[in-house]
N, C-alpha and C positions, 0 to 999 in steps of 0.2 A: 447328177444324180448323189442324191446326197446319201450319209449314214444308214440312216432310217431304211431308206429300200432294199439293204440286204439282211437289216434285223431281220430274226423269225420272232413271228407275233404270234396273238391270239386275240380272238375278239371278244371285250370286254362288256360289261354295261353295266347296273346299278345294283341291280336284283333279281328275279327269277322268277313270276313272268315278269317281264320289261315291257312299261309301254313306252318307252321312251329310248333314243336311237341309241346304239353304240357304236363301239368305235374298234378297229385295230390297235393294240398295244406291242410294244417290243418285250420279251419274255422276261429280259434282265431287267426288266422296271419292276418288278410283282416280286414283293417278296410277302413272307407269313400264308405263304398254298397250305390250303385246308378243306376238308369237306366240314359244310354247315349247312342248318338250314332257316339261318337269318339274314337278312341281307342287313348291309351299309344304310346309312342313313334315317330312312324310317321304322326299322327292324323288321321289316315284314315278314310274317312264318310263310313257308311255305311246305308241303309234303315231297318227303325224302330229301336226301343230301345231295349237294350240288360244289360245285367247287368255287372257293372263294379264294381272295389274296387282296395283297395290298398297296397301294401305288402313290409315290407321292401327292399332296394333295393339290399341289402347282399343276403338275400333270393330270390329275384328274379332270381339274376345271377346264383344261385344254383339249383332252378327249369325249370331253360326257359337258358339255358345257348347259344342256336343259335338262339334266338328271340333278342337278345339282346347287341346291344355293351358294355355297361357301362359305354359311355362315357358322361351318363349325369348323374351319379352319383358322386353330390357336399359333400356327407356325412352327409346328412343332410334330403335330401329325399327321397321319396317313388315311388315305382314303380306302375305304373298304370296297373290292368290285367281286360282281357276280363272272364266273366263266363259264357260260354256258355250254354244254356239249352239243347242241342243236346245233349252234350257229358256229361252232370249230370243228363240224366234220366237211367243209369245206377244204382243200385242197392247200389252198394260201393260210390257213390256220392249223391245221393238220399235226403238222411237225412239233410245233407252241404247242400244241394240248397236250401230245404227247408225255412232253418236257416234263411239264406241270405237274403230268396226272405222277409219274413217276418220284415227285417230291412230296407229293400230300402222301402216297402210300394207298392201301387198300382203301377202298370205300368204305366205312362204318357200317353196322348191322343199323337197325332203323330203332331200337332201344336197350336201354341196358339190361344185359344179361342176369339173372338172377343169384346168379353167382359170385357178382362182383361187389365189394362191399361197397358202403355208402360213398357216395362222390364224396363227400366232405371228409371224412376221412382218408379216403385219396389222397386229395391235395396237400394235408397238413402232412403225409408222408412226404410227400414230395417237396415240398417248401424247404427251401428257398429254391425257384423257378421262375423263370420269365411267361406270360401269358403265351405266347406262340408255343413255347415247348410242353407246357401245360396241355392247353389243348391239344394238342397235335398227340402227345404222348395217350391222352383220357380216351380220345376219339377213337385211338385205335384201337383201344382197349374195349371200347365198346358204347361208352359213357355217349348220351347228345349232349352237344352244344349248347342245349337250351338247360337241359342238368347242370353240366359244369357254372355256368351264367348264374343259373339258382344259389350253387351251391358255395359261389364267391360270393355272392348278394349276403347270403345266412352266416358267411363265415364273420363278414367286416360289422355284420350286425349285432354281434354276439361278443365282437373284437378279437379274434380268434388271430385274423390275420390282419397285416396292414400294406397298403401298394406303394414303392416307390415314386409314382407317377400317376396325374390321374385316373380316371376308370374307364375316360372317352380317349384314351391314350390307347392301341395295339401293342404298345412296347415297356407296358411297365411290367414289376418282379414284385410275384406274391412271398411275402415273409411272412413267419409263425410272430405271434406277439410273446 
């Protein structure tokens, strides 16, 4: 028996809903766990939030060969993967899913609360900050990932922030200009 048989796993796929097959993935390979409603790859939008995370690109191509072309593997980035609740209810994945739920924190509400300041203002207040920490904190405050991504785009266009890595990388850090 190999080491992988004893590792806690979760079921992963590329997006929700997915018409492509998924696979089991060791929990310790998944980073950047968060609530989101935009998939990796083609960036399809879904209704409501689901659990997402990142795995090394090579592992993603191995576990999800039909779900990814590999055209975005630049040698330094990770693949965004979906971790669907419906597929992780089975006993073989339940423990791993619970572990990732704890990492992600509470599921955010579906829209920004009116009492919250504009997302662009919060990003400027939090900078310098990593992308992962920014999304985690702002999602927990009630901002949607879609709103956060739009605010980052607006701040880049208006030259108020810069990134220390390409925007396609989940590991960039945001700095005020």
